[in-house]
C-alpha positions in Angstrom: 23.3 15.0 22.4 25.2 14.8 24.9 24.4 12.8 27.9 22.8 14.6 30.8 24.0 14.6 34.5 21.5 12.6 37.0 20.8 15.3 39.2 20.2 17.9 36.1 16.9 18.5 34.9 16.5 17.4 31.4 15.3 20.9 29.7 14.7 24.3 31.6 13.3 27.6 30.3 15.4 30.8 30.7 13.4 33.3 32.8 15.0 36.3 30.7 12.9 34.9 27.9 15.9 33.6 25.9 15.7 30.8 23.3 17.3 27.4 24.4 18.7 25.1 21.5 18.6 21.6 21.7 20.2 19.5 18.9 17.3 17.5 17.6 17.0 14.9 14.9 13.1 16.4 14.1 11.1 13.4 13.4 9.1 12.7 10.0 10.9 15.1 7.8 13.2 14.3 5.6 16.6 12.6 6.3 18.6 14.9 4.4 17.6 17.7 7.4 19.2 17.8 10.5 17.9 20.3 12.4 18.7 22.1 15.4 15.5 23.1 16.9 15.0 26.0 19.3 12.4 25.4 21.8 9.8 27.9 21.8 10.0 30.1 24.9 6.3 31.3 25.6 5.0 33.9 27.8 1.8 34.9 29.4 0.8 38.7 30.0 2.9 39.2 33.0 6.2 38.0 31.5 6.2 34.9 33.2 7.1 31.4 31.7 3.7 29.9 30.3 2.5 26.7 32.2 1.3 24.9 28.9 5.1 24.9 27.9 6.6 21.8 27.2 10.0 20.6 26.6 10.9 19.1 23.8 12.5 15.4 24.0 15.1 14.1 21.7 15.3 10.2 22.1 18.6 9.9 20.3 21.8 11.5 19.8 23.2 13.4 16.6 24.5 11.0 13.9 26.9 13.0 12.0 29.5 10.7 13.2 28.6 7.3 11.2 31.2 5.4 13.4 29.3 5.1 16.6 26.4 1.7 16.2 23.1 3.4 16.3 20.5 1.6 17.9 16.7 1.6 17.3 14.7 4.9 17.0 12.9 5.5 20.1 9.5 7.9 18.7 7.3 6.7 21.4 7.8 9.6 23.2 9.3 12.0 20.7 7.8 15.2 20.8 8.2 18.8 19.9 6.8 22.5 20.7 4.1 22.2 17.8 2.5 19.3 19.2 2.7 21.1 22.7 1.1 24.2 21.4 -1.9 22.5 19.2 -2.2 19.2 21.6 -0.6 15.7 20.7 -4.0 14.8 19.5 -7.3 15.9 19.9 -10.6 16.9 17.7 -8.8 18.5 14.8 -5.9 15.7 14.5 -8.9 13.7 14.3 -11.0 15.0 11.6 -7.8 15.7 9.6 -6.3 12.1 9.4 -9.7 10.6 8.8 -9.8 12.8 5.9 -6.4 11.8 5.1 -7.4 8.0 5.3 -10.1 8.7 2.7 -7.4 8.6 -0.2 -6.6 5.1 0.3 -10.1 4.2 -0.9 -9.2 5.3 -5.0 -5.8 3.8 -4.3 -7.2 0.4 -3.0 -9.8 0.5 -6.0 -7.4 1.0 -8.7 -4.7 -1.6 -7.3 -7.3 -4.4 -6.9 -9.1 -3.5 -10.2 -7.4 -6.1 -12.2 -9.0 -9.0 -10.6 -12.3 -8.1 -12.4 -11.4 -6.1 -15.1 -8.6 -8.8 -16.4 -10.7 -11.8 -15.2 -10.6 -14.9 -17.7 -13.4 -15.9 -20.0 -14.5 -18.8 -21.4 -14.1 -18.3 -25.5 -13.9 -20.2 -28.5 -13.2 -19.3 -32.3 -15.8 -17.5 -33.9 -18.5 -18.9 -35.6 -19.7 -18.0 -39.6 -22.3 -15.4 -39.4 -24.8 -17.9 -40.6 -24.1 -20.2 -38.2 -24.5 -18.4 -35.1 -27.4 -20.6 -34.3 -25.2 -23.6 -34.1 -24.3 -24.9 -30.5 -20.9 -24.2 -29.2 -19.7 -27.9 -28.7 -21.0 -28.6 -32.0 -19.1 -25.9 -33.5 -16.1 -26.8 -31.8 -16.5 -30.6 -32.6 -16.7 -29.3 -36.5 -14.0 -26.8 -36.1 -11.6 -29.6 -34.6 -10.9 -26.7 -32.0 -9.7 -28.4 -29.4 -7.9 -25.7 -27.7 -10.1 -22.9 -28.7 -7.2 -21.2 -30.6 -6.7 -23.4 -34.0 -9.7 -24.8 -36.4 -9.7 -26.7 -39.5 -8.1 -24.8 -42.5 -9.9 -26.6 -45.7 -13.3 -26.6 -44.3 -16.0 -24.8 -46.5 -18.2 -23.7 -44.1 -20.5 -21.8 -46.9 -22.0 -25.6 -47.4 -23.1 -25.6 -44.0 -26.5 -24.6 -42.4 -27.9 -24.4 -39.0 -30.4 -26.8 -40.1 -28.0 -29.3 -41.4 -28.7 -32.4 -39.5 -25.6 -33.4 -36.8 -24.7 -36.5 -38.7 -24.4 -34.9 -42.0 -22.2 -32.2 -40.5 -20.1 -34.5 -38.6 -19.4 -36.5 -42.2 -18.3 -33.1 -43.8 -15.8 -32.1 -40.7 -14.2 -35.9 -41.0 -14.2 -35.6 -44.8 -12.4 -32.1 -44.4 -10.1 -33.3 -41.5 -9.2 -36.6 -43.8 -8.1 -34.6 -46.9 -5.8 -32.4 -44.9 -6.2 -32.0 -41.0 -4.3 -29.1 -41.2 -5.4 -26.4 -38.3 -5.1 -22.6 -38.8 -5.2 -20.1 -36.2 -8.4 -18.4 -35.2 -8.2 -14.4 -36.1 -11.4 -13.9 -34.1 -13.3 -15.0 -31.0 -16.6 -15.2 -29.4 -16.9 -15.1 -25.6 -19.3 -16.0 -22.8 -22.4 -13.8 -22.1 -23.6 -15.4 -18.6 -20.8 -16.0 -16.6 -21.1 -13.1 -14.1 -17.9 -11.4 -15.4 -19.1 -9.2 -18.0 -16.9 -7.5 -20.8 -13.4 -7.6 -19.6 -9.8 -6.9 -21.1 -10.0 -10.7 -22.5 -13.1 -9.8 -24.5 -12.0 -6.1 -25.5 -8.6 -6.8 -26.7 -9.1 -10.7 -27.7 -6.3 -11.4 -25.1 -6.4 -15.1 -25.8 -4.2 -17.7 -27.0 -0.9 -15.8 -27.8 -2.0 -12.8 -26.6 -2.9 -14.2 -23.3 0.4 -12.7 -21.7 -0.9 -9.2 -22.1 -3.3 -9.2 -19.3 -0.2 -10.1 -17.0 1.8 -7.1 -18.7 -1.0 -4.8 -18.4 -1.1 -5.1 -14.6 2.9 -5.4 -14.4 3.0 -1.9 -15.9 0.6 -0.4 -12.9 2.7 -2.4 -10.4 6.0 -1.1 -12.2 4.5 2.6 -11.6 3.9 1.8 -8.2 7.5 0.6 -7.6 8.8 3.9 -9.7 6.7 6.0 -7.5 7.5 4.7 -3.9 11.3 5.3 -4.7 10.9 8.7 -6.2 7.8 10.0 -3.9 9.5 10.4 -0.7 12.0 13.0 -2.5 9.5 14.9 -3.8 7.2 15.2 -0.9 10.3 16.4 1.0 11.0 19.0 -1.4 7.4 20.3 -2.6 5.3 19.7 0.6 3.1 17.1 1.4 -0.1 18.2 0.7 1.3 19.8 -2.7 2.6 16.7 -3.8 -0.7 14.8 -2.4 -3.3 16.7 -4.1 -1.1 16.7 -7.7 -1.4 13.1 -7.6 -4.8 12.8 -6.8 -5.4 15.3 -9.3 -3.3 13.0 -11.9 -4.7 9.9 -10.5 -8.4 11.2 -11.3 -7.6 12.4 -14.5 -5.5 9.1 -15.6 -8.7 6.8 -13.8 -11.2 8.6 -15.8 -9.2 8.4 -18.9 -9.1 4.9 -18.7 -12.7 4.8 -19.0 -12.6 6.5 -22.4 -9.5 4.4 -23.7 -9.7 2.3 -27.1 -6.4 1.6 -27.6 -4.5 -0.9 -25.5 -0.8 0.7 -26.0 -2.4 3.8 -24.7 -4.3 1.8 -21.8 -0.8 0.3 -20.8 0.7 3.6 -20.6 -2.2 5.2 -18.7 -2.1 2.2 -16.1 2.0 2.9 -15.5 1.2 6.5 -15.0 -1.7 5.5 -12.6 0.4 3.4 -10.6 3.3 5.9 -10.3 0.7 8.6 -8.8 -1.3 6.2 -6.6 1.7 5.4 -4.6 2.3 9.3 -4.2 -0.9 9.8 -3.3 -0.7 6.8 -0.6 2.9 8.2 0.6 2.3 11.8 0.8 -1.1 11.2 2.4 0.5 9.2 5.2 3.3 10.9 5.9 0.7 14.3 6.0 -1.3 12.3 8.8 1.5 11.3 10.8 2.7 14.8 11.1 0.0 16.1 12.1 -0.2 14.3 15.2 2.8 13.7 18.0 4.1 11.5 20.1 2.9 7.7 20.8 -0.2 9.0 18.0 2.3 8.7 15.3 1.9 4.9 15.2 -1.7 4.7 16.1 -2.4 7.8 13.1 -0.2 5.6 11.0 -2.2 2.2 11.4 -5.9 3.5 11.5 -4.9 5.3 8.2 -5.1 1.4 6.5 -8.7 1.1 7.7 -10.4 2.3 4.3 -8.2 -0.8 2.7 -10.5 -3.5 3.8 -14.0 -1.4 3.3 -12.4 -0.6 -0.6 -11.9 -4.3 -1.1 -15.6 -5.0 -0.4 -17.3 -1.9 -2.0 -15.4 -2.6 -5.2 -16.3 -6.4 -5.2 -20.0 -5.2 -4.9 -19.3 -2.5 -7.6 -17.8 -5.2 -9.8 -20.9 -7.6 -9.5 -23.1 -4.9 -10.3 -21.4 -3.4 -13.4 -20.0 -6.6 -14.9 -18.2 -4.2 -17.3 -14.7 -3.5 -17.4 -15.3 0.3 -18.3 -18.1 1.0 -15.8 -16.2 -0.4 -13.0 -13.3 2.1 -14.2 -15.8 4.9 -14.2 -17.3 4.0 -10.9 -13.6 3.8 -9.3 -12.6 7.0 -10.8 -15.4 9.4 -10.1 -14.6 9.2 -5.9 -11.3 11.2 -6.8 -13.0 14.2 -7.9 -14.4 14.7 -4.6 -11.5 14.1 -2.7 -9.6 16.9 -4.6 -11.8 19.4 -2.9 -10.4 18.6 0.2 -7.5 20.9 -0.8 -9.7 23.7 1.0 -9.9 21.8 4.2 -6.6 20.0 4.6 -3.5 22.2 5.7 -0.1 21.5 5.1 2.2 20.1 7.3 3.0 21.9 10.1 6.5 20.6 10.8 7.5 20.6 7.2 6.6 24.2 6.7 8.6 24.9 9.9 11.9 23.3 8.6 10.9 25.3 5.4 10.6 28.8 7.5 7.5 29.5 6.9 6.2 30.5 10.1 3.6 32.7 9.5 1.6 29.7 7.8 2.8 27.4 10.6 1.2 29.8 13.3 -2.0 30.3 11.3 -2.2 26.2 11.4 -1.4 26.0 15.2 -3.9 29.1 16.0 -6.7 27.1 14.0 -5.9 23.5 15.6 -5.5 25.0 19.3 -9.0 26.6 18.3 -10.6 23.5 17.3 -9.1 21.6 19.9 -10.2 24.0 22.7 -6.7 25.0 23.9 -5.4 28.5 25.1 -2.6 29.6 23.4 -0.3 32.3 25.1 -0.5 35.4 24.2 3.1 35.9 23.5 4.9 32.9 21.8 7.6 32.6 19.0 8.7 30.0 16.6 12.1 29.8 15.0 13.1 27.8 12.1 15.6 25.1 12.6 19.0 25.7 11.2 19.3 23.0 8.2 22.4 21.3 7.8 23.4 19.2 5.0 23.7 15.4 5.2 25.7 13.0 3.1 23.7 9.8 4.3 22.6 7.6 1.7 22.0 4.1 0.6 25.2 3.0 1.5 24.8 4.4 4.8 22.6 1.4 5.7 25.5 -0.8 5.6 28.3 0.7 7.4 27.6 -0.9 10.9 26.7 -4.5 11.9 23.5 -3.2 13.6 22.2 -1.5 10.0 23.5 -4.4 7.8 21.6 -7.0 9.6 18.3 -4.8 9.9 18.7 -3.6 6.2 19.3 -7.0 4.9 16.4 -8.6 7.1 13.6 -5.9 6.0 15.0 -6.1 2.3 13.7 -9.4 2.5 10.9 -9.1 5.0 9.0 -6.3 2.1 9.9 -8.5 -0.6 8.0 -11.3 1.0 5.3 -9.6 2.6 4.3 -8.0 -0.5 4.7 -11.0 -2.7 2.1 -13.1 -0.4 -0.3 -10.3 0.6 -0.9 -8.9 -3.1 -0.3 -12.4 -4.6 -3.8 -13.7 -2.0 -5.4 -10.7 -3.3 -4.7 -10.1 -7.0 -5.0 -13.9 -7.8 -8.4 -14.4 -6.1 -10.5 -15.1 -9.4 -7.7 -18.0 -9.8 -8.5 -20.1 -6.6 -11.9 -21.1 -7.5 -15.4 -20.3 -6.4 -17.0 -16.8 -6.7 -14.5 -13.9 -7.2 -16.9 -11.3 -5.8 -17.7 -12.9 -2.7 -14.0 -14.3 -2.0 -12.9 -10.5 -2.4 -15.5 -9.2 0.0 -14.7 -11.9 2.1 -11.1 -11.2 2.2 -11.3 -7.6 2.7 -13.9 -8.4 5.6 -11.3 -10.5 7.3 -8.7 -7.8 7.3 -10.7 -5.0 9.2 -10.3 -7.2 12.7 -6.8 -8.0 11.6 -5.6 -4.7 11.7 -7.7 -3.6 14.9 -6.0 -6.7 16.4 -2.5 -5.8 15.2 -3.2 -2.0 16.7 -4.2 -3.1 20.1 -1.3 -6.1 20.3 1.2 -4.0 19.7 0.5 -1.1 21.9 1.0 -3.9 24.8 3.7 -6.0 23.4 6.9 -6.2 21.6 6.5 -6.4 18.0 8.9 -8.8 16.9 7.3 -11.9 17.7 4.0 -11.1 16.9 5.0 -9.9 13.2 7.0 -13.5 13.2 4.1 -15.1 14.1 1.7 -13.7 11.5 4.3 -14.5 8.9 4.6 -18.3 10.2 0.5 -18.4 10.6 0.1 -17.6 6.8 2.8 -19.9 5.6 0.9 -22.5 7.7 -2.6 -21.2 6.2 -1.5 -20.8 2.8 -0.2 -25.1 3.1 -3.4 -26.2 4.4 -4.7 -24.6 1.3 -2.1 -26.0 -1.1 -3.5 -29.7 0.4 -6.9 -29.0 -0.6 -5.9 -27.4 -4.1 -7.9 -29.2 -6.9 -10.7 -31.2 -5.0 -13.7 -29.3 -5.9 -15.6 -31.1 -2.8 -13.3 -29.1 -0.5 -13.5 -25.9 -2.1 -15.1 -24.5 0.9 -12.2 -25.8 3.0 -9.6 -24.2 0.5 -11.2 -20.9 0.7 -11.3 -20.9 4.7 -7.7 -21.6 4.6 -7.2 -18.6 2.3 -9.1 -16.4 4.4 -7.3 -17.1 7.4 -3.9 -16.5 5.6 -5.3 -13.0 4.3 -6.1 -12.4 8.0 -2.5 -13.1 9.5 -1.2 -11.5 6.4 -2.9 -8.5 6.7 -2.0 -8.3 10.7 1.7 -8.8 9.5 1.3 -5.8 7.1 0.2 -3.4 9.2 3.1 -4.1 12.0 5.6 -4.0 8.9 6.2 -0.2 8.1 5.6 1.0 11.9 8.1 -2.0 13.0 10.7 -0.6 10.1 10.6 3.0 11.1 11.1 1.9 14.6 14.3 0.5 14.3 15.6 2.8 11.7 17.3 5.7 13.1 15.5 8.9 12.5 18.4 10.3 10.5 18.3 7.5 7.8 14.7 6.4 8.3 14.0 7.7 4.9 16.7 6.1 3.2 15.9 2.6 4.6 12.1 2.9 4.2 12.9 4.1 0.3 15.4 1.1 -0.2 12.9 -1.4 1.3 10.0 0.1 -1.1 12.6 -0.8 -4.2 12.2 -4.9 -2.9 8.6 -4.1 -2.5 8.2 -2.9 -6.0 10.0 -6.1 -7.2 7.6 -8.2 -5.3 4.7 -6.2 -6.9 6.1 -6.7 -10.8 6.1 -10.4 -9.9 3.0 -10.6 -8.7 0.6 -10.7 -11.9 2.9 -13.6 -13.1 2.0 -16.2 -10.0 -1.1 -17.2 -11.3 0.9 -18.9 -14.3 2.3 -21.3 -11.7 -0.7 -23.2 -11.6 -0.8 -23.8 -15.2 2.5 -25.8 -14.3 1.2 -27.4 -11.8 -2.1 -27.1 -9.7 -0.1 -26.7 -5.9 2.6 -24.4 -7.1 1.3 -21.3 -6.3 0.3 -22.0 -2.9 3.1 -23.8 -2.2 5.2 -20.7 -3.2 3.5 -18.6 -1.0 3.6 -21.0 1.9 7.5 -21.1 1.3 7.9 -17.0 1.1 5.7 -17.0 4.4 7.7 -19.2 6.4 11.1 -17.5 5.3 9.8 -14.1 5.9 8.7 -15.3 9.9 12.2 -16.9 10.4 14.0 -13.7 8.5 12.1 -11.5 11.6 13.9 -13.6 14.2 17.3 -12.0 13.6 15.6 -8.1 14.2 16.0 -6.6 17.3 13.1 -6.5 19.8 10.9 -3.2 20.5 8.9 -4.1 23.0 6.7 -1.2 24.9 9.1 0.1 27.4 9.4 2.8 30.1 12.7 4.4 30.3 13.2 5.3 33.5 15.4 8.2 33.0 13.2 9.5 30.5 10.3 9.7 33.0 12.6 11.0 36.1 13.8 13.9 33.4 9.9 14.8 32.3 9.1 15.0 36.4 12.0 17.4 36.7 10.9 19.5 33.9 7.3 19.4 35.0 8.3 20.4 38.6 10.6 23.4 37.3 8.0 24.8 35.1 
């Protein structure tokens, strides 16, 4: 956008009612759509410009020419005519964004359910039917089943009875061991019943011994679906609409979630988990974008962040449900049912008016604006016009992220940061059962500490810059994980280890709240979707690796927390290479607004 002269007002209305066109990068819509957005000229009944007409501001020039080095996008004060008409933020936006945040509840349920559904259980080789009264310890000694995966091959168990004296049992077992001593793999197993875990994937499909890795595969399939959906959901949302994709994905999420309750085949279970992950991330993406596009200006950041508040509450709810059900199928039913009620919000939640305007669906935009303005108590002018923007194709793609030194720097940094953040954040959440202590209490505490973390992050980033706070959250998470690693393996210090883990969860949750806002702010508007899409690929890779982190403790007890420590510190160090984006007041912008206000 050409730079305005100092003595020239930022924008003005044509007294003859003509439309003034301003080249504008329409925020939060597809990066492939560069718009020439005409200002809406509103008139009252006597033909004078309406006093509520507010000029639209564009924070950055057109990026059709890739040669200039683009800087951070400034969306803090980026508004448009839709917000001027129905209000930048009011009761209508509050209700709609709160309703959309509810879609985070089943998403959080599904992504964290594996903590309880795939929990480890104590097991041993199955005893013969006539020896069911024999104690487990005696049975293990008799069968030479030290690893609970093999037992004596040539032992004639039919000769034994429950009332056989222990000395005779040991003598017969010793004789069988002396004859051959060969061990064979067990074909079936028994599982502990009084372990406060209940029926899990482990006991349902005998995922023990040489099939134990299939538990990680089941979770990896879900996260692979999440990674894939993160790449394609943005494109589908731009093409078919935010509301359409949100509710199609929500319906499919509910169907797949309830289908898992009835599923008895492990192969089908894996497929459904992958499809569930695919649609779940689409629900998250479409719902978040829709919520942000309901508001305007500085409220976009706030709406995007409080959309995360249902996450910690959902962590606490599912830990309670898992404790009460203690069965992976009943738990699946409980977390699948809420999606049914959310689907009825189709009749309440409208499509994004900004997306509709880009698509030229003016009548629908007007209906939404009139309903929102009425709910917000705003008086619309008797005569106002909305003109769809002229869409121009853009050739910007993934390679554009590396065409200038600024974009190369932030792209490389954010790829590393998104990988690190997802690895550490979900590395803590999804491995809660391997940290010791009560898994239900630990998960509930992990959700509880995230509530103040989100609130504190929301407050601080509106007052100070994001760079140093973001870096500090990662460094503090690294220190907490390091302290937890030091206390690893000491049962008398388990409480201290859990305390450090909760401190790490608090700080990494605050960083996870800042990360998407910081990313969107630094990427120029025209390539924001491309940049965030690339970051989602890095996040997806981290998610795929997350289920296998628990295997590190089998190699060495301190390895998991040491790895999380190293990655947290690495992420905090990388943040230092990003530019600062403090809360700033642009003098020229303020002056332009005052001039425009005086003219109106």
